[in-house]
C-alpha positions in Angstrom: 133.9 105.2 -58.7 132.0 105.3 -62.0 133.0 102.7 -64.6 134.0 104.2 -67.9 132.3 102.9 -71.0 134.8 102.1 -73.8 134.8 104.3 -76.7 133.0 103.3 -79.9 135.1 101.3 -82.3 137.6 100.2 -79.7 136.7 96.6 -80.2 136.0 96.1 -76.5 132.5 94.9 -75.6 130.8 96.8 -72.6 129.7 94.6 -69.7 127.6 95.8 -66.9 129.5 95.3 -63.6 126.5 93.2 -62.1 126.0 91.1 -65.2 127.6 87.9 -66.1 128.1 86.9 -69.7 127.7 83.3 -70.6 129.3 81.4 -73.4 126.2 81.8 -75.4 126.3 85.5 -75.0 123.3 85.8 -72.7 123.5 88.1 -69.7 122.5 86.9 -66.2 121.5 89.3 -63.5 122.6 88.5 -60.0 119.6 88.7 -57.6 120.6 89.8 -54.1 120.0 87.2 -51.4 117.0 87.8 -49.2 117.7 87.3 -45.5 114.9 85.1 -43.9 114.1 85.5 -40.2 115.6 82.8 -38.1 113.5 81.0 -35.5 115.1 79.1 -32.7 113.7 75.7 -31.6 111.6 77.2 -28.7 109.9 79.7 -31.0 109.0 76.9 -33.4 107.5 74.8 -30.7 105.4 77.7 -29.4 104.1 78.4 -32.9 103.2 74.8 -33.5 101.4 74.6 -30.1 99.4 77.8 -30.8 98.3 76.5 -34.2 97.3 73.2 -32.8 95.3 74.9 -30.0 93.5 77.1 -32.5 92.6 74.2 -34.7 91.4 72.2 -31.7 89.2 75.1 -30.5 87.6 75.6 -33.9 87.0 71.9 -34.3 85.6 71.7 -30.8 83.1 74.4 -31.4 82.0 72.8 -34.6 81.6 69.4 -33.0 79.7 70.9 -30.0 77.0 72.3 -32.3 77.1 69.5 -34.9 74.4 66.8 -35.3 77.0 64.3 -34.3 76.6 65.2 -30.7 72.8 65.8 -30.8 70.4 63.9 -28.5 68.1 61.5 -30.3 66.0 58.5 -29.3 63.6 59.7 -26.5 61.8 56.7 -24.9 58.4 57.4 -23.3 56.9 55.3 -20.5 53.7 55.6 -18.4 51.5 57.3 -21.0 47.9 55.9 -21.4 45.9 58.7 -23.0 48.7 60.8 -24.5 50.6 59.5 -27.4 54.4 59.1 -27.2 54.8 61.6 -29.9 52.9 64.3 -28.0 55.0 63.6 -24.9 58.2 63.9 -27.0 57.0 67.1 -28.5 56.3 68.6 -25.1 59.6 67.5 -23.6 61.4 69.1 -26.6 64.6 67.1 -26.3 65.1 65.6 -29.7 68.1 67.2 -31.5 69.3 69.1 -28.4 72.9 69.2 -27.4 74.0 65.8 -26.1 76.6 67.1 -23.6 74.3 69.4 -21.7 70.6 68.5 -22.3 68.1 70.5 -20.3 66.5 67.6 -18.4 65.1 69.8 -15.7 63.5 72.1 -18.2 61.9 69.1 -20.0 60.4 68.0 -16.7 59.0 71.5 -16.1 57.5 71.6 -19.6 55.9 68.2 -19.1 54.4 69.1 -15.6 52.9 72.3 -17.1 51.0 70.2 -19.6 47.4 69.8 -18.3 47.1 66.1 -18.7 50.5 65.3 -17.0 50.6 65.1 -13.2 54.2 64.1 -12.8 57.2 63.6 -15.0 60.8 62.3 -14.7 63.4 62.7 -17.4 66.8 60.8 -17.3 69.6 60.1 -19.7 69.4 57.0 -21.8 73.1 56.5 -22.7 74.7 57.0 -25.0 72.6 59.2 -27.2 69.0 59.1 -25.9 66.7 60.1 -23.0 64.0 58.3 -21.0 60.8 60.1 -20.1 58.4 58.6 -17.5 55.0 60.3 -17.0 52.1 60.0 -14.7 48.9 61.2 -16.3 46.1 62.9 -14.6 43.0 60.8 -14.1 39.4 62.2 -14.2 37.7 62.2 -10.9 34.6 64.4 -11.1 32.9 67.4 -12.5 33.1 71.1 -11.6 29.9 72.9 -12.8 29.5 76.6 -13.3 26.0 77.4 -14.6 25.5 75.1 -17.6 29.2 74.5 -18.1 30.6 71.2 -16.8 34.3 70.7 -16.5 36.1 67.4 -15.9 38.6 67.7 -13.0 41.0 65.3 -11.4 41.4 64.8 -7.6 43.6 67.9 -7.3 41.0 70.1 -9.0 42.9 70.5 -12.4 40.6 71.0 -15.4 41.1 68.3 -18.0 40.1 67.8 -21.6 38.9 64.3 -21.1 35.4 62.6 -21.2 33.3 62.9 -18.1 33.6 59.7 -16.0 30.6 57.6 -15.4 28.7 58.4 -12.2 31.2 61.1 -11.4 30.5 63.3 -8.4 29.7 66.9 -9.3 30.5 70.1 -7.4 28.3 73.1 -8.3 29.9 76.5 -7.9 27.2 78.9 -7.1 29.0 82.3 -7.2 31.1 82.3 -10.4 30.5 83.1 -14.0 34.0 82.9 -15.5 34.8 80.1 -18.0 37.6 77.7 -17.1 40.4 76.5 -19.5 42.3 73.2 -19.6 45.0 73.4 -16.9 43.1 75.8 -14.6 42.7 74.8 -11.0 39.5 75.0 -9.0 39.5 75.0 -5.1 41.6 71.9 -4.2 40.5 71.9 -0.6 36.9 71.6 -1.6 37.7 68.8 -4.0 39.6 66.9 -1.3 36.6 67.2 1.1 34.2 66.1 -1.6 36.4 63.1 -2.5 36.5 61.8 1.1 32.8 62.5 1.7 31.7 60.5 -1.4 34.0 57.6 -0.4 33.2 57.3 3.3 30.0 59.3 4.2 27.8 56.2 4.6 30.2 54.4 6.8 31.3 57.5 8.8 28.1 59.4 9.4 25.4 56.9 8.2 24.3 59.3 5.4 24.9 59.5 1.7 25.7 62.8 -0.1 23.3 63.8 -2.8 24.7 67.2 -3.8 27.8 69.3 -3.4 28.0 73.1 -3.6 30.9 75.4 -3.5 31.0 79.1 -2.7 34.1 81.3 -2.5 32.7 82.7 0.8 31.5 79.6 2.6 33.6 76.9 0.9 32.1 73.4 0.4 28.5 72.5 1.4 27.3 68.9 1.3 23.6 68.1 1.1 22.8 64.8 2.7 20.1 62.3 1.7 17.7 63.7 4.4 18.2 67.2 3.0 20.4 68.4 5.8 22.9 71.0 4.6 26.4 70.7 6.1 28.9 73.5 5.6 32.4 72.0 5.8 34.3 74.9 4.5 37.8 73.5 3.7 39.8 70.4 4.5 41.2 71.7 7.8 40.2 69.7 10.9 38.3 67.3 8.6 38.3 64.4 11.1 37.0 66.6 13.9 34.3 68.0 11.6 33.2 64.5 10.7 33.0 63.4 14.3 31.1 66.5 15.3 28.6 66.0 12.5 28.1 62.3 13.5 27.4 63.4 17.1 24.9 66.0 16.0 23.0 63.6 13.7 23.0 60.8 16.3 21.7 63.1 19.1 19.0 64.6 16.8 17.7 61.1 16.0 17.7 60.0 19.6 15.7 63.0 20.7 13.5 63.1 17.6 14.6 66.5 16.7 14.9 67.7 13.1 18.0 69.3 11.8 18.0 71.5 8.7 21.6 72.8 8.7 25.0 72.2 10.4 27.9 74.7 10.2 31.3 73.1 10.9 33.5 75.9 9.7 34.5 77.3 13.1 36.2 74.5 14.9 34.5 73.5 18.2 31.8 76.1 17.7 29.3 73.9 15.8 26.2 75.8 14.7 23.0 73.6 14.4 19.7 74.8 12.9 
């Protein structure tokens, strides 16, 4: 029902029904109460747990990528020619994630480097890594035309000085240039290595020249100018024994031998 306002001059002061007059004559407005949602104990616990989990997740991601958990301090062992800094750079482990460092990838990168033959990478707790390398050692020379390339015993081309009195293998049917890390015929290198080391003791002759062809494989020229086609490393002991028998028989009979072809197993061809 509407409240009637007193008539003017009646001496009665109008007061709003929702207002409260104080002794000082000020009017106060009553503000209606706001009903807040009520949470029971279980809901409060769930909310706190969710907030805690969210904070832990954010903090975990930050810590995972932060420098605090980065790998640092890579020790290098076994290097003779390469500097430790070069090995560290190739391994590429400094500053990587401490919790999951790619040790296998570091080993692959090191083995792919031309001067490194073998590599092993392990953790050096708590924050570092330990790298052990075996460097490639120059063995001989692979020659194509006028170009001479230093190689190791596996036929890998190296960027190292030519060893003194190094055996040389001359490839007679190639014109392509080689790059560090390239591999020449490993079987031919293996035969040449054994011949240079044992020929005088095993067949009574020294080797004066080594040639390689992609068609015939390795050919050794002996001190008496006999050309011996070995091909590859297969049946090497048999080939050596057959060559010794041929040379011994020719000396006993006073026959001259110009060439021996050992590439076809027991079918030894003598000229």
